[in-house]
C-alpha positions in Angstrom: 1.1 22.8 -14.6 2.8 22.4 -18.5 4.0 24.4 -21.0 1.4 23.4 -23.5 3.5 21.7 -26.4 3.2 18.3 -27.4 3.7 15.2 -25.5 3.2 12.6 -28.2 6.6 11.5 -28.0 7.0 10.8 -24.9 4.0 8.5 -24.9 6.2 6.3 -27.1 6.4 2.9 -24.5 2.3 3.5 -24.6 1.5 0.4 -27.4 -1.8 1.6 -29.0 -2.6 -2.1 -29.5 -3.0 -2.5 -25.7 -5.6 1.3 -25.7 -7.4 -0.8 -29.1 -8.0 -4.2 -26.5 -10.7 -2.3 -24.6 -14.2 -3.0 -25.9 -15.6 0.0 -24.6 -18.1 -2.3 -22.8 -18.7 -0.3 -19.9 -18.1 -3.5 -17.3 -15.9 -1.7 -16.1 -18.3 1.3 -15.0 -20.0 -0.9 -12.7 -16.9 -1.0 -10.0 -14.7 1.7 -10.6 -14.8 3.3 -6.8 -14.3 6.8 -8.4 -16.5 7.2 -11.1 -19.5 6.4 -8.7 -18.8 8.8 -6.4 -17.6 11.4 -9.6 -19.9 10.3 -12.3 -18.4 11.4 -14.8 -17.6 9.2 -18.6 -13.5 10.5 -18.0 -13.8 9.4 -14.5 -13.5 5.4 -15.3 -11.1 3.3 -16.9 -13.3 3.1 -20.4 -13.0 7.0 -20.3 -9.5 7.6 -19.0 -8.4 5.0 -22.2 -10.2 7.4 -24.3 -8.3 10.6 -22.7 -4.9 8.7 -23.3 -5.9 8.0 -27.1 -6.9 11.7 -27.5 -3.8 12.7 -26.0 -1.6 10.5 -27.8 -3.3 12.3 -31.1 -3.3 15.9 -30.2 -0.4 15.6 -27.1 -1.9 18.7 -25.4 -3.6 17.5 -22.3 -6.1 20.5 -19.9 -6.9 20.3 -16.7 -9.6 17.9 -17.1 -7.6 15.2 -19.1 -4.9 15.5 -16.1 -7.5 15.0 -13.4 -8.8 11.9 -15.3 -5.4 10.4 -15.2 -4.4 11.4 -11.9 -7.7 10.9 -9.9 -7.4 6.8 -10.4 -6.6 5.1 -7.2 -5.0 2.0 -9.4 -7.0 -0.4 -7.1 -7.1 -2.8 -10.4 -10.8 -3.5 -9.8 -11.3 -2.6 -13.5 -8.6 -5.2 -14.3 -9.9 -7.7 -12.4 -13.3 -7.7 -14.2 -12.3 -6.7 -17.8 -13.8 -9.5 -20.2 -10.7 -8.2 -23.1 -8.0 -8.4 -20.5 -7.3 -4.9 -20.4 -4.8 -3.7 -17.4 -6.0 0.0 -17.1 -4.0 0.9 -13.9 -0.4 -0.3 -16.0 -1.4 1.8 -19.2 -2.5 5.0 -16.6 0.5 4.8 -14.8 2.7 4.8 -18.2 0.4 7.8 -19.5 0.9 9.8 -16.1 4.7 9.1 -17.2 4.6 10.6 -20.4 2.9 13.5 -18.9 5.9 13.7 -16.3 8.3 13.7 -18.8 6.5 16.6 -20.8 6.8 18.7 -17.9 3.3 18.6 -16.5 3.4 17.8 -12.8 1.6 19.8 -10.2 2.1 20.8 -7.0 1.4 18.5 -5.2 3.3 15.4 -6.9 6.5 17.5 -7.2 6.3 18.5 -3.0 6.8 14.3 -3.1 9.1 13.9 -5.6 11.4 16.9 -4.2 11.1 15.2 -0.7 11.7 11.9 -1.4 14.7 13.0 -3.5 16.2 15.2 -0.6 15.6 13.4 2.3 14.5 9.5 1.1 11.1 9.9 2.2 7.5 11.1 1.5 7.6 13.0 4.5 10.6 15.2 3.9 11.7 14.0 6.9 15.1 14.5 8.5 15.2 12.3 11.3 16.1 8.6 11.2 14.1 6.3 9.6 14.8 3.9 12.5 14.1 6.3 15.4 11.3 3.5 16.1 13.7 1.0 17.1 14.3 0.3 20.8 17.6 -1.8 19.9 20.1 -1.0 17.6 21.8 -4.5 17.5 18.8 -5.7 15.1 20.6 -4.1 12.2 23.2 -6.7 11.1 25.9 -6.8 8.3 24.8 -9.9 6.8 21.2 -11.7 7.8 18.9 -14.0 5.3 15.5 -11.9 5.8 15.5 -8.2 6.5 12.4 -6.0 7.2 11.9 -3.2 5.1 9.6 -1.1 7.3 8.5 1.8 4.5 7.9 5.7 4.9 4.2 5.8 6.5 5.4 2.9 9.1 8.9 4.8 9.8 7.5 8.1 10.5 3.5 8.2 11.0 3.0 4.6 13.3 6.5 4.4 14.8 5.0 2.2 17.3 3.9 -0.3 15.1 7.0 -0.4 13.7 9.2 -1.0 16.8 6.2 -3.8 17.6 7.0 -5.5 14.3 10.8 -5.2 14.0 10.6 -6.9 17.9 8.5 -9.3 16.8 10.5 -10.2 13.5 13.8 -10.3 15.6 12.7 -13.5 17.1 13.3 -15.2 13.6 16.8 -13.3 12.9 15.3 -10.7 10.8 17.3 -7.8 10.2 16.4 -4.0 8.8 18.3 -1.7 5.8 20.9 0.0 7.8 20.0 2.9 5.6 16.6 2.5 4.0 15.3 4.9 1.3 11.2 5.0 0.4 10.5 2.1 -2.3 9.7 4.0 -4.9 6.0 3.2 -4.7 4.5 6.9 -4.8 6.8 8.1 -7.7 6.0 5.0 -9.8 2.4 5.4 -9.3 2.3 8.9 -10.5 4.8 8.5 -13.2 8.0 9.7 -12.3 11.4 7.8 -12.1 12.5 5.6 -9.0 15.6 4.6 -10.1 17.9 6.3 -7.5 15.6 5.0 -4.4 15.2 1.7 -5.7 18.7 1.1 -6.6 20.1 2.1 -3.2 17.6 -0.2 -1.2 18.6 -2.8 -4.0 22.3 -2.5 -3.3 22.0 -2.7 0.7 19.8 -5.4 0.2 22.3 -7.5 -2.2 25.4 -6.8 0.4 23.6 -7.8 3.0 22.9 -11.0 1.2 19.1 -11.1 1.8 17.0 -13.5 0.4 13.9 -12.6 1.8 12.4 -9.4 2.3 9.4 -8.7 4.3 7.2 -5.6 4.7 4.0 -4.0 6.4 2.9 -1.7 3.8 0.9 -2.9 0.4 2.3 -0.5 -1.4 6.3 -1.5 -0.9 5.1 -5.4 -1.4 3.9 -4.8 -5.0 7.0 -2.4 -5.7 9.8 -5.0 -4.3 8.1 -7.6 -6.2 6.9 -6.3 -9.0 9.2 -3.3 -10.0 12.5 -4.3 -8.2 14.5 -6.6 -10.5 15.9 -8.7 -8.2 16.2 -12.8 -7.5 14.8 -12.2 -3.4 11.5 -13.3 -2.1 9.3 -10.5 -1.0 6.6 -11.6 2.0 4.2 -9.5 3.7 4.3 -9.4 7.7 1.5 -11.7 8.2 2.4 -14.3 5.1 5.7 -14.3 7.5 3.9 -14.7 10.9 1.1 -16.9 9.6 3.9 -19.4 8.8 5.0 -19.5 12.3 2.5 -19.1 14.4 2.5 -22.1 16.2 5.6 -20.3 17.4 3.9 -17.3 19.0 2.2 -18.5 21.5 -0.7 -16.4 20.6 -3.6 -15.8 23.3 -7.2 -15.5 22.6 -8.7 -12.2 23.3 -12.4 -11.9 22.9 -13.1 -9.3 20.8 -14.9 -9.1 16.9 -12.8 -7.6 14.2 -13.5 -6.8 10.4 -10.3 -6.9 7.8 -9.9 -4.4 5.3 -8.1 -6.2 2.0 -5.9 -3.6 0.8 -5.9 -3.7 -3.0 -1.5 -3.6 -4.0 -2.2 -6.5 -1.3 -4.8 -8.5 -1.7 -6.4 -8.0 -5.6 -3.0 -7.0 -7.2 -1.1 -10.0 -5.2 -3.4 -12.3 -4.2 -2.8 -12.4 -0.3 -5.6 -13.0 1.0 -5.4 -16.0 3.7 -2.5 -15.3 5.6 -3.6 -11.8 7.7 -7.1 -14.2 8.3 -5.1 -17.4 9.5 -3.5 -14.6 12.3 -6.5 -13.0 13.2 -8.8 -16.1 13.6 -6.3 -17.5 15.7 -7.2 -14.6 18.0 -10.5 -13.5 18.2 -13.3 -13.2 16.2 -13.5 -12.1 11.9 -16.2 -11.3 10.6 -15.9 -10.4 7.2 -16.9 -7.2 5.6 -19.7 -6.4 3.3 -17.3 -6.3 0.3 -14.2 -8.5 0.6 -10.9 -10.3 -0.7 -11.0 -9.5 -4.6 -14.6 -7.9 -4.2 -12.8 -5.1 -1.5 -13.7 -1.5 -1.9 -10.3 1.0 -2.0 -9.8 2.8 1.0 -8.9 5.6 -1.8 -5.1 6.1 -0.8 -3.6 4.7 -3.4 -2.4 6.3 -6.7 -1.4 9.5 -5.2 -5.0 10.2 -5.0 -5.1 11.2 -1.1 -1.9 13.6 -1.9 -3.5 15.0 -5.2 -7.0 14.9 -4.2 -7.9 14.6 -0.4 -11.3 15.3 -0.7 -12.1 12.3 -2.9 -9.3 10.3 -1.2 -11.5 10.6 1.9 -14.5 10.4 0.2 -14.2 7.0 -1.4 -12.6 5.7 2.4 -16.0 6.8 3.6 -17.8 4.5 1.6 -15.4 1.8 2.4 -16.4 2.1 5.8 -20.1 1.5 5.0 -19.5 -1.8 4.3 -18.3 -2.5 8.2 -20.2 -5.1 9.7 -22.0 -4.0 12.9 -20.8 -5.3 16.4 -17.4 -5.1 15.4 -14.3 -3.5 17.8 -12.2 -2.2 15.2 -10.9 -2.9 11.5 -7.6 -4.7 11.4 -5.6 -4.5 8.0 -2.2 -5.0 6.7 -1.6 -1.5 4.9 -0.2 1.8 7.0 -1.9 3.9 3.9 -5.0 2.0 4.5 -4.8 2.8 7.8 -4.3 6.6 7.9 -7.0 7.0 5.2 -9.9 4.8 6.7 -8.8 6.3 10.4 -9.3 9.7 8.7 -12.5 9.1 7.3 -13.6 7.4 10.5 -12.8 10.2 12.8 -12.7 8.5 15.8 -15.8 6.4 15.2 -14.1 3.2 14.6 -10.4 2.3 14.9 -8.2 1.0 12.5 -5.0 -0.9 13.7 -2.5 -3.3 11.6 -2.6 -6.9 12.1 1.1 -6.6 13.8 -1.0 -4.5 16.5 -3.4 -7.0 16.9 -1.0 -9.8 17.2 1.1 -7.8 20.0 -2.4 -7.1 21.9 -2.3 -10.9 22.0 1.3 -11.3 23.5 0.9 -8.7 25.8 -1.9 -10.4 27.2 -0.3 -13.8 27.3 2.8 -12.4 28.8 0.4 -10.8 31.6 -1.6 -14.0 32.2 1.9 -15.8 32.4 3.2 -13.1 35.2 0.4 -13.0 37.1 0.5 -16.9 37.6 4.5 -16.6 38.5 3.7 -13.9 41.2 0.5 -16.5 42.4 2.8 -19.1 42.7 5.4 -16.8 44.8 2.5 -15.6 47.3 1.5 -19.2 48.0 
């Protein structure tokens, strides 16, 4: 897990004054999903800040200190509620970087890092990232707007990826020819993601793209906040919501609820676009905790990779917020889909907002074809 030497020098980019802003009032204890699950002081934001302070003095992390820092999902609820304006997720990510630089890396973290470095994706898949594409002509040499698919969507939800690509093609959106992991999993766990990020950035610049559309909350927040480039980043729900009049959606007789991904909603303020799309198609019933108060699905910050049981327990808690009588959960992040689906164990369907749009469009197409057939028969 580590070599036992001092890591104080590897925390040099952590300004102690940012840690000292924490007044230790404990407000964050009331909203941290991990603390609600584990109950230890070190599993909440205040406790984690104290752990970081201790590491900056002693430089010798033990198993408990590492678990404290690496079980944070970086959901941002503590930042949202902190009266002193502290940003615990940022401090925790920087502290993780210090641990990684000093060689304190778990086998789960190392495995993800090695897979990304070797194959460009978090799963270590050797197959083409764009195998889901139904039409390769979608890849253009030049395009003003590109669809950044993401690892999870490419390799675990290829049907949704294909539906998204088909939808965006209507509006002239292309794809990167050799997309790599956006870097989010590496950055959240304290690794350097420069190689993947630079590869993606070069392709975006070579294509002359001014807008990047993504269907993953992690990709969204990374492309928007960690890439030093001058291009607009949109979630696919934002992109489609602005073009909803051009989609010719057909109403569905179903009721759904929407789960706000932390890195899309609370961290970047994207709340209304997915709801605008849903309400144009069917009835929306909000969860007991929604928008900026939404509970984390438990999958982010590397927690699913390193602490799967904890991750699924957090997802089970989130499922308790689902109102009665809904047909499915709709969200805008494949990691949320994966974690909530695993926790639901087949009792509740979890889909992407694009899947709902595709169902609506398929119904509209079937209705149109039915009318055409009826006219021919007549």
